[in-house]
C-alpha positions in Angstrom: 98.0 104.3 58.7 99.5 100.9 59.0 98.5 98.6 56.2 96.7 95.3 57.0 99.6 93.2 55.8 102.1 95.3 57.8 99.9 94.7 60.8 99.8 90.9 60.2 103.6 91.0 59.8 103.9 92.6 63.3 101.9 89.7 64.7 103.7 87.1 62.8 107.0 88.3 64.3 105.9 86.7 67.5 103.1 84.3 66.3 103.9 82.7 63.0 100.7 80.6 63.4 98.4 83.7 63.6 95.0 83.6 61.8 95.9 86.2 59.2 92.4 85.8 57.5 90.7 86.7 60.7 92.8 89.9 61.1 92.1 90.8 57.4 88.4 90.4 57.8 88.4 92.5 61.0 90.5 95.2 59.4 88.2 95.5 56.4 85.0 95.3 58.5 86.4 98.0 60.8 87.5 100.3 57.9 84.0 99.9 56.3 82.0 100.6 59.6 84.2 103.8 60.3 84.0 104.9 56.6 83.5 108.8 56.5 84.3 109.3 60.2 87.2 111.7 61.1 89.2 112.3 64.2 89.7 115.7 65.6 93.0 115.9 63.8 91.2 115.5 60.5 92.6 112.0 59.8 90.3 109.1 59.0 89.0 107.7 62.2 90.1 104.1 61.4 93.7 105.1 61.9 93.0 105.0 65.6 91.9 101.4 65.9 94.8 100.3 63.8 97.3 102.2 65.9 95.8 100.5 69.0 96.2 97.2 67.5 99.9 97.9 66.7 100.5 99.0 70.3 99.2 95.6 71.4 101.4 93.7 69.0 104.3 95.1 71.2 102.9 93.0 74.1 102.7 89.9 71.8 99.1 89.5 72.5 96.7 86.9 71.0 94.7 87.1 67.8 91.4 87.8 69.7 92.9 90.9 71.4 94.4 92.3 68.2 91.0 91.8 66.5 89.2 93.5 69.4 91.5 96.5 69.1 90.5 96.9 65.4 86.9 96.7 66.3 86.8 98.3 69.7 84.8 101.4 68.6 82.5 99.8 66.3 79.5 99.1 68.6 79.8 102.4 70.2 80.3 104.6 67.1 78.8 102.8 64.1 75.7 100.8 63.3 77.5 97.5 64.1 76.0 95.3 66.8 77.1 92.7 69.2 75.2 89.9 67.3 76.8 90.9 64.0 80.3 90.8 65.5 79.6 87.6 67.2 78.4 86.0 63.9 81.5 87.2 62.0 84.3 87.0 64.6 83.0 84.7 67.3 81.4 85.3 70.7 84.9 85.8 72.5 85.7 88.8 70.3 82.1 90.2 70.6 82.3 90.0 74.5 85.7 91.7 74.5 84.5 94.5 72.2 81.3 94.9 74.3 83.5 95.1 77.4 85.7 97.8 75.9 82.5 99.7 74.9 81.2 99.7 78.4 84.6 100.9 79.8 84.6 103.7 77.2 81.1 104.9 78.5 82.3 105.2 82.1 83.0 108.7 83.0 86.0 108.0 85.4 86.6 111.6 86.0 83.1 112.6 87.1 81.9 113.5 90.6 83.1 111.4 93.5 80.0 109.4 94.2 79.5 108.5 90.6 83.3 108.0 90.2 83.3 105.3 92.8 80.4 103.4 91.1 82.2 103.5 87.9 85.4 102.2 89.4 83.4 99.2 90.8 82.1 98.6 87.2 85.6 99.0 85.8 86.9 96.3 88.2 83.9 94.1 87.4 84.7 94.3 83.7 88.3 93.6 84.4 87.4 90.5 86.4 85.4 89.0 83.5 88.5 89.3 81.1 91.5 91.4 81.8 92.2 91.8 78.0 89.4 94.4 78.0 91.5 96.7 80.1 94.7 96.0 78.0 92.7 97.2 75.0 91.5 100.3 76.9 95.0 101.2 78.1 96.4 100.9 74.5 93.4 103.1 73.4 94.2 105.7 76.1 97.9 105.6 75.2 97.3 106.4 71.5 94.8 109.1 72.4 97.3 110.7 74.6 99.9 110.5 71.9 97.6 112.4 69.6 95.9 114.7 72.2 97.1 117.9 70.7 94.2 118.1 68.3 91.7 118.5 71.2 90.6 121.8 72.8 92.8 122.8 75.7 90.0 122.2 78.3 89.5 118.8 77.0 93.2 118.0 77.0 93.5 118.9 80.6 90.5 116.8 81.5 91.8 113.8 79.7 95.3 114.2 81.0 94.1 114.5 84.6 91.9 111.3 84.2 94.9 109.5 82.7 97.2 110.6 85.6 94.6 109.7 88.3 93.2 106.4 86.8 94.9 104.8 83.8 98.5 105.4 84.6 98.5 104.0 88.1 96.3 101.1 86.9 99.0 100.3 84.2 101.6 100.4 87.0 99.5 98.1 89.2 99.3 95.7 86.3 103.1 95.7 86.0 103.2 97.5 82.7 105.7 100.1 83.8 106.8 101.3 80.3 103.0 102.2 79.7 102.6 103.8 83.0 105.7 106.0 82.5 104.6 107.1 79.0 101.1 107.8 80.1 102.4 109.9 83.1 104.8 111.8 80.9 102.2 112.5 78.2 99.8 113.8 80.9 102.6 115.8 82.5 103.3 117.5 79.1 99.6 118.7 79.0 99.2 119.5 82.7 102.5 121.2 83.5 104.3 121.9 80.2 106.7 124.6 81.7 108.0 122.2 84.4 108.6 119.5 81.9 110.4 121.8 79.5 112.5 123.0 82.3 113.7 119.5 83.2 114.5 118.7 79.6 116.5 121.9 79.2 118.4 121.0 82.3 119.1 117.5 81.0 120.5 118.9 77.8 122.8 121.3 79.8 123.9 118.4 82.0 124.8 116.2 78.9 126.8 119.2 77.5 128.8 119.4 80.7 129.4 115.7 81.5 129.2 114.0 78.0 127.4 110.8 77.2 127.1 109.5 80.8 124.8 106.6 79.8 127.3 105.3 77.2 130.3 105.5 79.7 128.5 103.7 82.7 127.1 101.1 80.3 130.6 100.4 79.1 131.7 100.3 82.7 129.2 97.6 83.7 129.9 95.5 80.6 133.7 95.6 81.5 132.9 94.2 85.0 130.7 91.5 83.6 133.4 90.4 81.1 135.8 90.1 84.0 133.4 87.7 85.7 132.7 85.9 82.3 128.9 86.5 82.6 126.9 86.9 79.4 124.3 89.7 79.7 122.8 92.6 77.9 123.2 96.0 79.5 120.9 98.9 78.8 120.9 102.4 80.1 118.4 105.3 79.9 117.6 108.7 81.5 114.4 108.6 83.5 111.3 110.2 82.1 110.7 113.9 83.0 107.6 113.2 85.1 109.5 110.6 87.1 112.2 113.1 87.8 109.7 115.9 88.7 107.9 113.6 91.1 111.1 112.7 92.8 112.0 116.5 93.1 108.6 117.1 94.7 108.7 114.1 97.1 112.3 114.8 98.3 112.0 118.6 98.0 115.3 118.7 96.1 116.5 120.9 93.2 117.5 119.2 90.0 121.1 119.8 90.7 120.9 117.8 94.0 118.9 115.0 92.5 120.6 111.6 92.3 119.9 108.5 90.3 118.4 110.3 87.3 119.8 107.5 85.1 118.5 103.9 85.2 120.4 100.8 83.9 119.1 97.2 83.2 121.1 94.1 83.1 119.3 91.1 81.5 121.0 87.8 81.9 120.3 84.1 81.5 119.6 82.6 84.9 118.6 83.5 88.4 122.0 82.6 89.7 123.7 85.0 87.2 121.4 87.8 88.7 123.1 87.4 92.1 126.7 87.0 90.5 126.0 90.3 88.7 124.9 92.0 91.9 128.1 90.9 93.6 130.3 92.2 90.7 128.5 95.6 90.7 128.8 95.9 94.5 132.5 95.0 94.4 133.2 97.7 91.7 131.0 100.5 93.1 129.8 101.4 96.6 126.1 100.5 97.3 123.9 103.3 98.6 122.4 102.3 102.0 118.7 101.6 102.1 118.3 101.5 98.3 118.4 97.6 97.8 115.3 95.6 96.9 115.2 91.9 96.0 112.0 91.3 94.1 113.2 87.9 93.1 113.0 86.3 96.4 109.9 88.5 97.2 108.0 89.1 93.9 105.3 91.7 93.6 101.7 90.5 93.3 101.6 91.2 89.6 104.5 88.8 89.0 107.3 91.4 88.9 110.8 90.0 89.7 114.1 91.9 89.6 116.9 93.0 91.8 117.2 96.8 92.4 120.3 98.4 93.7 121.6 102.0 93.7 125.3 102.6 93.6 127.7 105.6 93.5 129.0 105.2 89.9 131.3 107.2 87.7 132.2 110.6 89.2 130.1 109.9 92.3 126.8 110.0 90.4 124.2 107.7 91.9 122.7 105.3 89.4 120.0 102.6 89.9 120.7 99.2 88.4 118.0 96.5 87.8 119.0 92.9 87.3 116.7 90.3 85.9 116.5 87.3 83.6 115.0 87.4 80.1 111.8 85.8 81.3 111.6 88.2 84.3 112.1 91.0 81.9 109.2 89.9 79.6 106.9 90.1 82.7 108.4 93.4 83.8 107.6 94.9 80.5 104.2 93.4 79.9 103.0 92.8 83.4 99.9 90.9 83.8 99.6 90.8 80.0 102.4 88.4 79.8 99.9 85.7 80.5 98.6 86.0 76.9 102.0 86.6 75.2 102.9 84.4 72.2 106.3 83.2 71.1 106.8 81.3 67.9 103.1 80.6 67.4 102.6 79.1 71.0 101.4 80.7 74.2 104.6 81.5 76.0 105.0 79.4 79.1 106.5 82.1 81.2 106.8 80.7 84.8 106.8 84.2 86.3 103.7 85.3 84.4 100.6 85.8 86.9 97.3 84.1 86.2 95.1 87.1 85.5 92.1 85.5 87.3 94.0 85.0 90.5 95.6 88.5 90.2 92.2 90.3 89.9 90.8 88.1 92.7 93.5 89.2 95.1 92.9 92.9 94.1 89.1 92.7 94.5 88.5 90.3 97.4 89.3 93.0 100.1 86.7 95.3 98.5 83.9 92.8 98.7 82.8 94.0 102.2 82.9 97.7 101.4 79.9 99.4 103.0 79.5 102.1 100.3 80.8 103.3 97.0 83.0 106.1 98.3 84.8 103.6 100.7 85.3 101.2 97.7 86.8 104.1 95.8 89.1 105.0 98.6 90.3 101.4 98.9 90.9 101.0 95.2 93.0 104.2 95.0 95.1 103.1 98.0 95.7 99.8 96.3 96.5 101.2 92.9 98.9 103.9 93.9 100.9 102.1 96.6 104.3 100.7 96.3 105.1 97.8 98.5 107.0 96.5 101.6 107.4 93.0 102.7 107.5 92.2 106.4 107.7 88.9 108.4 105.6 87.3 111.1 107.5 85.8 114.2 107.1 82.4 112.4 108.8 83.7 109.2 105.7 84.1 107.0 105.7 87.0 104.6 103.1 89.7 104.8 102.9 92.1 101.8 101.8 95.7 102.5 101.7 99.0 100.7 104.5 101.6 101.4 103.7 103.6 104.5 101.9 100.7 106.3 101.9 100.5 110.0 101.8 97.7 112.6 98.0 98.1 112.6 97.9 97.4 108.9 100.0 94.4 109.5 97.6 93.0 112.1 94.6 93.5 109.9 96.5 91.8 107.0 96.8 88.7 109.1 93.1 88.7 110.3 90.5 91.3 111.1 90.1 89.8 114.6 93.9 90.4 115.3 93.6 94.0 114.0 90.5 94.8 116.2 92.4 93.4 119.3 95.7 95.1 118.7 97.1 97.0 121.6 100.7 97.3 120.6 103.6 95.9 118.5 107.2 94.9 118.5 109.3 95.5 115.3 112.6 93.5 115.4 111.9 92.7 119.0 111.5 96.4 120.0 108.2 97.9 121.2 107.2 100.8 118.8 104.3 103.1 118.6 101.4 101.9 116.5 101.9 104.7 113.9 105.4 103.4 113.1 105.9 103.1 109.3 107.2 99.7 108.5 110.2 99.0 106.3 111.2 96.1 104.1 112.4 93.0 105.9 111.3 93.9 109.3 109.8 91.2 111.6 106.6 92.4 113.3 105.0 90.9 116.3 101.4 92.1 117.1 100.3 92.4 120.8 96.7 91.7 121.5 94.3 92.0 124.4 90.9 90.6 125.1 88.2 93.4 125.0 90.3 95.8 123.0 88.4 97.7 120.2 89.7 99.8 117.3 90.2 103.5 118.2 88.9 106.2 115.9 92.4 107.8 115.6 93.6 104.6 113.8 91.7 105.6 110.6 94.3 108.3 110.0 97.2 106.1 111.0 96.6 103.1 108.7 97.5 102.9 105.0 95.5 99.9 103.7 92.0 100.0 102.5 91.3 96.7 104.3 92.3 98.2 107.6 90.3 101.4 107.1 87.2 99.5 106.2 87.5 97.1 109.2 88.1 100.0 111.6 85.1 102.1 110.4 82.9 98.9 110.4 83.9 98.2 114.1 83.5 101.9 115.1 80.0 102.1 113.7 78.9 98.8 115.3 80.3 99.8 118.7 79.0 103.3 118.8 76.0 102.9 116.6 73.2 103.5 119.2 75.1 106.6 120.7 75.8 108.0 117.2 72.1 107.5 116.1 70.9 109.4 119.2 73.4 112.2 118.7 72.7 112.3 115.0 69.0 112.6 115.6 69.5 115.7 117.7 72.0 117.2 115.2 69.5 116.6 112.4 66.6 118.2 114.4 68.6 121.4 115.1 69.9 121.6 111.6 66.5 121.1 109.9 64.8 123.6 112.3 67.5 126.2 111.3 66.2 126.1 107.7 62.5 125.9 108.7 62.0 122.1 108.1 61.4 119.0 110.2 63.8 116.0 110.3 61.0 113.5 109.6 61.7 109.8 108.8 60.4 110.4 105.3 62.8 113.4 104.8 65.8 111.4 106.2 64.8 108.3 104.0 64.9 110.7 101.0 68.4 111.9 102.0 69.6 108.3 102.5 68.5 107.5 98.9 70.3 110.5 97.5 73.4 109.8 99.4 73.4 106.1 98.4 72.9 104.8 102.0 70.6 102.0 103.0 68.1 103.9 105.4 67.5 106.8 107.6 69.1 105.1 110.6 72.5 105.0 108.8 72.1 108.7 107.8 71.7 109.4 111.6 74.6 107.1 112.6 77.0 108.8 110.1 75.8 112.2 111.2 76.5 111.4 114.8 79.9 110.0 114.0 80.9 113.1 112.0 81.2 111.0 108.8 78.4 113.2 107.4 77.7 116.8 108.1 74.4 118.3 108.7 74.9 120.5 105.7 75.4 117.4 103.5 72.1 115.9 104.7 70.1 119.1 104.0 71.8 119.6 100.7 70.8 116.1 99.6 67.1 117.2 100.0 67.0 121.0 99.9 70.1 122.2 98.0 68.8 125.7 97.8 68.6 125.9 101.7 72.0 124.2 102.4 74.0 127.5 102.5 72.0 128.6 105.6 73.6 125.8 107.7 77.1 127.2 107.1 76.9 129.5 110.3 80.2 130.5 111.8 81.3 128.3 114.6 81.8 129.7 118.1 85.5 130.3 118.4 85.3 129.8 122.1 84.2 126.2 121.7 85.4 125.0 118.1 86.0 121.5 119.2 83.6 118.5 119.5 84.2 115.7 122.1 85.0 117.7 125.3 83.2 117.3 128.5 81.1 120.4 129.4 83.6 121.3 132.3 86.7 120.5 130.3 88.9 123.5 129.2 91.2 123.1 126.1 94.0 124.7 124.2 95.9 124.0 121.0 99.3 122.5 121.3 102.1 124.9 120.5 104.3 122.2 118.9 101.9 121.4 116.1 99.3 124.2 116.0 96.4 122.2 114.7 93.7 124.1 112.6 90.2 123.1 111.6 90.1 120.7 108.7 93.1 118.6 110.2 92.5 115.5 112.2 93.0 116.0 116.0 93.3 114.1 119.2 93.3 115.5 122.9 95.7 114.6 125.6 94.5 115.4 129.2 96.7 117.2 131.7 96.0 117.3 135.3 94.8 120.8 136.2 95.3 122.0 132.6 92.4 120.5 130.7 92.8 119.0 127.3 95.6 119.9 124.9 94.7 119.5 121.2 97.3 117.8 119.0 97.3 117.2 115.2 97.0 113.4 114.7 100.4 113.2 113.2 102.2 115.3 115.8 105.4 113.5 116.9 104.9 114.7 120.4 102.1 112.1 120.8 104.8 109.4 120.8 105.5 109.9 124.6 101.7 109.2 125.4 101.6 105.9 123.6 101.7 103.8 126.9 99.0 106.1 128.5 95.7 105.5 126.4 93.7 106.7 129.4 94.9 110.3 128.6 93.7 110.2 125.0 90.4 112.0 124.1 88.8 111.5 120.6 88.1 115.0 119.2 87.0 116.6 115.9 86.4 120.2 114.8 82.8 121.5 114.6 81.4 121.6 111.1 80.9 125.1 109.7 82.9 128.3 109.0 85.4 129.0 111.7 86.7 132.5 112.6 90.3 133.4 111.6 91.3 132.8 115.3 94.0 130.1 114.9 97.6 131.3 115.0 100.0 129.3 112.8 103.8 130.0 112.6 105.4 130.3 109.2 109.2 130.3 108.4 109.9 132.7 105.6 113.1 133.4 103.7 112.7 136.6 101.6 114.9 138.8 99.4 116.4 141.8 101.1 115.1 144.5 98.9 113.1 147.8 99.1 109.4 147.2 99.7 109.6 143.3 99.9 108.3 142.9 103.4 105.5 145.4 102.7 104.5 143.4 99.7 104.5 140.1 101.8 102.3 141.7 104.4 99.8 143.0 101.8 99.8 139.6 100.1 98.8 137.9 103.3 96.1 140.7 104.0 94.7 140.0 100.6 94.1 136.4 101.6 92.0 137.8 104.6 94.5 136.6 107.1 96.0 138.8 109.9 99.7 138.9 111.0 99.8 138.7 114.8 103.4 138.6 115.3 106.7 139.0 113.2 110.3 138.1 114.4 113.5 138.4 112.4 115.7 135.3 112.8 118.5 135.9 110.5 119.8 138.8 108.4 122.1 138.3 105.4 123.1 140.8 102.7 120.8 139.1 100.1 118.1 137.5 102.3 116.2 137.9 105.5 114.7 134.9 107.4 111.8 135.7 109.6 108.9 133.9 111.5 105.4 135.3 110.9 102.4 134.2 113.1 99.4 134.4 111.0 95.8 134.0 112.3 93.8 131.6 110.0 90.4 129.9 109.7 91.2 126.4 108.7 93.5 124.1 106.7 92.2 125.4 103.4 92.9 129.0 104.5 96.5 128.0 105.4 96.9 126.3 102.0 95.7 129.6 100.3 98.2 131.6 102.2 101.1 129.2 101.6 100.3 129.0 97.8 100.1 132.9 97.6 103.5 133.2 99.3 105.1 130.4 97.2 104.0 132.2 94.0 105.7 135.5 95.1 109.1 135.9 93.3 110.8 137.5 96.3 109.9 134.6 98.6 112.7 132.1 98.4 111.2 129.6 100.8 108.2 129.3 103.1 107.1 126.5 105.3 104.9 125.8 108.3 106.7 125.5 111.6 106.1 122.5 113.7 108.5 122.5 116.6 108.8 119.8 119.3 111.0 122.2 121.4 108.0 124.3 122.1 106.0 123.1 125.0 102.5 121.7 124.3 
């Protein structure tokens, strides 16, 4: 355990004017309160608060935050009280300790409905004083560093919560070093074999190529010397989890992965940043599409840097980040840089974001959320997203998450613009509304009077703000129709279990589901946002299973007219559980497409042919053929085992075609009859786990006629 004088020395390194007596008193008080308590590892419990305080000194935080770290578990785990801490250390510290205690008591990995309420409370605590979450993040970091002493089940639960909540929150706050370590520590628990495999491959790569980091660092320094630019150059291998995520996203093997090394150049001025960029691009070839200028377009958390990827020594792609010292401090500490001290004074870093303004921009778009689940969805969208910057025709910058569409752009300008959107031009060219926007593009939104949001937009947009506005508009527009339809659905469902859908029963369901009244329950039932089973389960959980009748396979789709025939599109082969839309054909009825099917692009200018559809709720029969592309080993009994494996998943092979035969491998196309998207997922996972299956993928082929 770090001695109190050593802790004070860590603080004095950046704040010579620290109140050493305050830290000593907090240290002694915390040790006294936790006396006799032990951690799961057998160590004295007080070693944990001291370690948390030490982590926060790395961010150069103020005395109040360091003292809070030392006392953060006293109110929860000892006989200490708010009043006692306020009397001894002041109300500021007492409020911070109380805030951390409340965060600790939130079960962020609990069921979805409760999780959303807790997220709202977490953001409320953050909005009062962001230092509360800084202490909590340091607390979680130390707990993850020492997680081995917990039981395996609890390790997995804590690691999953860290990966889902705390790591992305640290990233959103700009604390990338903390995000990377939290992710990697969680990865070590959740998938130790994958992590060990990446580390082994790294070691092999270093044996084959030598110390690449040292060589490339020397190359960059040489180029800077030629230009007479003073700067520090650092290189590092990326964290195992970062590499693993990139392998999964790009579906690449380790040997084909580029830019597994990262380099930082830290210089004196903004002008030097661009001079360094020029020197690097003159020496090495830039990789197209891998340049980002966060100096001219900073992130909302204050992050500024130039990112470029180049083909360096021996053709290896490496990422180089270029920034000034002040930019680097914000890049390391993120929003926490606002409290950083240097030489006893609050550091006046011009790039540090005001925490109050930052949290306001993050939470303002959630103020109009209709319920907790919608709030949770919006929060997760905001926390996990990277960013793109686009321009209005007048040159104003609009900041959006990665994957955003012109509809998101329209809603980012104003809800009224989003609701009236009928089309968009990107860089002067008309594009479909589901086009994913890229950095630097200019977007012009085309609107029309009387236009209303379409239900299909919900699956197209990427921002919580857009999703919330679309849902609100749809509910308002269709409310009366949905209430009437919901009433009929509720009546039939309740009669099926021997009950009546009375106002009192529906009010009880509304209370359980966290909705305002019975009318809202009926509206959501009619709009398919709620299922009849969910409503019955809210009141009669023991009877809910009776509502899961098998859906009539002759009419599995809701939204068709009584006389309309339908068929699934061959190009995308949608299955229950996937979002769908219908396209009308003269004399052929309605063809059902998956909402993300590229074939829909040709109907962008024909909105009158689109039909809003969704699958019937309930258990579907295994009557939906899906084509799978398999590459399997050419060995005795392999094909038989594959067929048996599919049969074990209660799926039927309706067709089999050999596409390619090689001495070692066969490639074939299987047509498998499935129930729904979950059934498809089960079959794919079972095949992926089979050692004789080299590759398996679902086929979506535009060459096949709809």
